[in-house]
C-alpha positions in Angstrom: 10.6 -10.2 -11.6 8.2 -11.7 -9.2 4.5 -12.5 -10.0 2.0 -12.3 -7.4 -1.7 -13.5 -7.9 -3.7 -11.3 -5.7 -7.0 -9.9 -5.9 -8.1 -6.3 -4.8 -9.3 -5.7 -1.3 -12.8 -6.4 -0.4 -12.5 -3.8 2.3 -13.8 -0.1 1.5 -11.0 2.0 -0.1 -10.8 4.6 2.8 -10.1 1.7 5.3 -7.5 0.4 3.1 -5.7 3.9 3.0 -6.1 4.4 6.7 -4.3 1.3 7.4 -1.4 2.0 5.0 -1.0 5.5 6.5 -0.9 4.0 9.8 1.5 1.2 9.0 3.6 3.8 7.0 3.9 6.2 10.2 4.8 3.1 12.3 7.6 1.7 10.3 9.1 4.7 8.4 11.4 5.8 11.4 12.6 2.3 11.8 14.5 2.2 8.4 18.1 3.7 8.0 18.2 7.1 6.3 20.0 5.7 3.4 17.0 3.5 2.9 14.6 6.2 3.1 16.6 8.3 0.9 16.6 5.5 -1.8 12.9 5.0 -1.3 12.2 8.8 -2.0 14.5 8.8 -5.0 12.7 5.6 -6.4 9.4 7.3 -5.8 10.4 10.1 -7.9 11.9 8.1 -10.7 8.8 6.1 -10.9 6.6 9.1 -11.0 8.6 10.4 -13.8 8.5 7.1 -15.8 4.9 6.3 -15.1 3.5 9.8 -15.4 -0.1 8.5 -16.1 -0.4 6.4 -12.9 -0.5 7.2 -9.3 2.7 6.3 -7.4 2.5 5.5 -3.5 5.4 5.1 -1.0 4.6 2.8 1.8 6.9 1.4 4.7 6.3 -2.1 6.0 7.9 -4.2 8.6 10.5 -5.9 6.4 10.5 -3.5 3.4 9.7 -0.1 2.0 7.4 -0.4 -1.2 7.0 1.9 -4.0 3.7 1.1 -5.8 2.8 2.2 -9.2 -1.1 1.9 -9.6 -2.1 0.5 -12.9 1.0 1.2 -14.9 0.5 1.9 -18.6 2.7 0.6 -21.6 2.0 4.0 -23.3 4.3 5.7 -20.9 7.3 3.4 -22.1 6.6 4.4 -25.6 6.7 8.1 -24.8 9.5 8.3 -22.0 12.4 5.9 -22.7 15.0 8.1 -20.8 13.0 8.1 -17.5 12.6 4.2 -17.7 16.4 3.9 -18.3 17.1 5.9 -15.3 14.5 4.0 -13.1 15.9 0.6 -14.5 19.6 1.7 -13.6 18.6 2.8 -10.1 16.5 -0.5 -9.6 19.7 -2.4 -10.5 22.3 -0.4 -8.5 20.1 -0.3 -5.5 19.2 -4.0 -5.7 15.5 -3.4 -5.6 13.1 -6.2 -5.8 10.5 -5.7 -8.6 7.1 -7.5 -8.0 4.2 -7.6 -10.4 0.5 -8.1 -9.7 -2.6 -8.1 -11.7 -2.9 -4.3 -11.5 0.2 -2.9 -10.0 3.8 -2.8 -10.0 5.7 -2.9 -6.8 9.3 -2.0 -6.2 10.7 -3.3 -2.7 13.6 -2.0 -0.9 14.5 -4.4 1.9 16.3 -3.5 5.3 
C-alpha cells in the first residue's frame, strides 16, 4: 500500500466538490465499460465494508478512484466478510490502494 503525505485542501469544500464533479463528468466517458463496471462494483464493496464512512467515486485523467473518507477500524471488527470480499476484488482487479492521513483511496488505472 502506498502512503501519501498530503494535507486537507485550503479551498472551501463546495469548490472542491464542484471541481470533483466537473472532472468526473469529463473523464468518466473516456474509460472502458469494463473499468466503469469494476469501479462501480468496488464502490459498492467499499460501502459495504466501511459502512460508517462516506465513499466517493471520481474519474480522473489516468485512473478512477474510490475514496473512503475517514475509514474506521471499528468496521473491520464488525464486518470481516465484507472486508474479505473487498480484498479479494482488489487483488483480482489489480487495484492500487493508497493511504493518506484521513482517507483510503482505491485506484483503477486505464
